[in-house]
N, C-alpha and C positions, 0 to 999 in steps of 0.2 A: 504494501500500500504505499502510497505516495503521500510525504508529507510536505504539507502547503502552508505556510506562514502566511498571513494577512497584513497587509496596512494598507488602513482607509486613509484616505487624504480632506482633510478641509483645510480651507485657507493657508494651502503648503504645506504642514503641519499633521502629523502620525496621530492621529485617533481612533477613539473606538466609541462605539455609541452603544446603548442598550435597546434591544428589540426595535433598532432604526429609527429610534427617536431621535431626531436632529437637538432637542433641548437635551440630552443628554450626556453628550458629547464630552469627553475627558482626554485632555492632549499629553501623549505620554513618549513624546519624542518631536522635536522643531524640525528634525531634517530627516524625514524618510528614508536618503540615498545611506546615512550613517546606520540604520537599523537595517537596511537590506543589505550592508557589508558584512554585521553582526551574524545576520543569519548565513551568510556565505562562509563567514571564519570558522562557524560552527558544522559547515560540512553538507549543509542544507543547499538543495538544488534548482527549488522551484518557488515563486512567488506569486501570490493572489494578492491583484494589485487593485483596488477600488477608487474613483473617481468618485465621492459624494459628493460635491461642488457640481459636477456634470450632470451626477442624477438628478439633482434637485433643480439645474438648471436646462435640462434637457438638451444640453451639448456637450460634445467632450470640452475639457478644462485644462485638467492638469497632466497635459501632456508631454510637458516638458520634464515634469518630473519621473515619468514613464521612462523619456529619454536617458536622463541622468542615470537610473538604475539599469537601462539594458547597457548602456555603451561603458559604465565605470562598475560592473559586476558580470558575473559569470549566470547569474542566475535566471530561469528561463522563466518570464512573465505571461500570465494571462493577466488580461485587462479588462474592466467592465466599469460601468457607469457613464451615462450621457451618449451612449452610440445612439443616436437617431436617422442617421442618416449615412448615405454615401461618404460622403467627405469626412465625417467623426470616423468612420469604421480604416478609413484608408490612414488616415491621421493616425489610428493607435498603430496600425503595422507598420508605416514607417517611419516611428517614433520607437521601434524595437519589440512590439508583444511579437509574441511566438503564437499566442492563442486568443482569441477575445471572448467575455461572457456577455449574451446578450438574452435578457429575460423579458421586458417592457415590448420593443420592438416583436419580439416572436408572438407575444399575447394580443398586440393592437393592432399590428400591421404583417399580418400570415406571407404576405406576398413579397415583401422584400426581405423578412428574415429568408427566404428558401430560396431568393437571387441571392443573397450573402455566401448561405450554405453551396449554392451552386456553383459561383465565382470562387471562392475560397478552397471549398472542400471540408469533408466534414471533421479532418485532423486539427483544424484552424478556427472554429466555431463552436463554443460550447452554448448548451442551451440553459440559461439561467434560469430554473425554475422554485423560484422563492415564494413560500405560502405561507398564510396565517388560517389557522382551522383548516387545514388543507386547500385552500381557495387559492389561487394566483392570485398576487400581490405586484404591482407594479408602481416604475417610476418614483424610485429611491423610498419602495415600500410604502408611498403616503396614499397608494390606492389600492384597494384590495376588488377582486373581481368574484363570481358567482362560479369560474372554471375550477372543476376539480385537478388537483396538481397530476394524479394519477392518470386521469385522461389526458391532461396535457401534456404529458413525457411519452404515453403510447401513442399519441398523435404523430408526436412526432419522430418518434422512431420509425415509422412508416415511411415516413419523408426522407429519412436517410440519417437522422441526426445521429450520432453516438455516443458523445461526451456530455453528462447534465452535473450541473451542479445547484445540487438544493440545499435552501436554507430552511429552516422552521422557526418563521421571526420571533415567535414565543418563547424559542430558545435562546434566542441570539443574546451574547454576551451576559445571558444570567450565570453563568458557570456552574450549571446544573446538571450536564449530561446532554448527549445529543438524541435527539428523536430516532431511536434505535425500530420500534413499531415501523412508523412510517420506512424508514429506509428500507427497514426488509419486506417490507410492502413491495417498494419502486423494484428493488434487486429480484425479488421472487417473480413479479409480473412482466418484468421486461428483461433485452439485452443489452442495456447501455452500463457504460462505464461511469458507475456513480461516486460524485465526489461529496461527502458530507459536510457540510458548514453548519457553526451553530450550537453551544450548548456546550463543547469540549472545555472540561476543566483538570483532565490528567491523564495519566499514561494508560491507567485502565480504561477510560474511553476509548481511547485510540484500539487499543488492545479490541475491544468488543467490537467498534467497526470492522476493523480487519476481520474479524472474526465471521461476520454477515456478508461481507463480501465487498464493501467498499473499494472501489480504485483507487480513491485518494481521501484526505480529510485535511479541511482549512482549519486551522488554529489561529484564533486572534486575542482574546481577552485572559485566558489561560496562562498564554507566555506575558502579557506584557504586565499580568496581576502577578506574576511569580509562582503562578501553580504548576506549571512545565517549565524548567529551567532550558536553557540552549544547550547546554550539557549534555543533558538526558535527552532531547530531542535527538541531538547529534549519534547517539547511540541506535537510532533508528533508521536511518538515513542510507 
């Protein structure tokens, strides 16, 4: 299972939110590049980089930080947040993203999402399936639809998607453990490569995600609050 630390950016700084609420932001590092270098120094190979300014503004904002991390580290970066147009997605790839995570457009403009999937290929596009009470949420989690998350993933699997990041918003930033039952349902009922996100609080949680068959696990607040140390993570990489 791939270990994927997360860096979320607001105003150029490394922050974490609780349940996606922008009013709960806490700054952990003023320099995302410094944080990324710390990850790399501990043998970590992957990074989940989220442009929270972009998600709220509905267009890419922090691409210069993406470019810095991509050029000054060897991390393989998947980038999400604010990817709403052809221009946005080209900017992300031009500034060093290996993959992009797309959620809102997949939910709201499926024709555009499928065009991107066809243009860039299934290895480059990750389906963002973020949910609240198992219903898909969009636009920086500020809006919730009536679309069931499992139906959403199954539909896009038929259309060629292979990689999925699923966040249970109720778990995000809570350090209370991930949504094992939800992830098990996705793994049992689809053949997608599932990356779990939200709620990881300990190495035991990572062991459980590995046991049920997750392809990757995104870890955020557990690192920043010291629940899981970088030396501990390095033993899993």
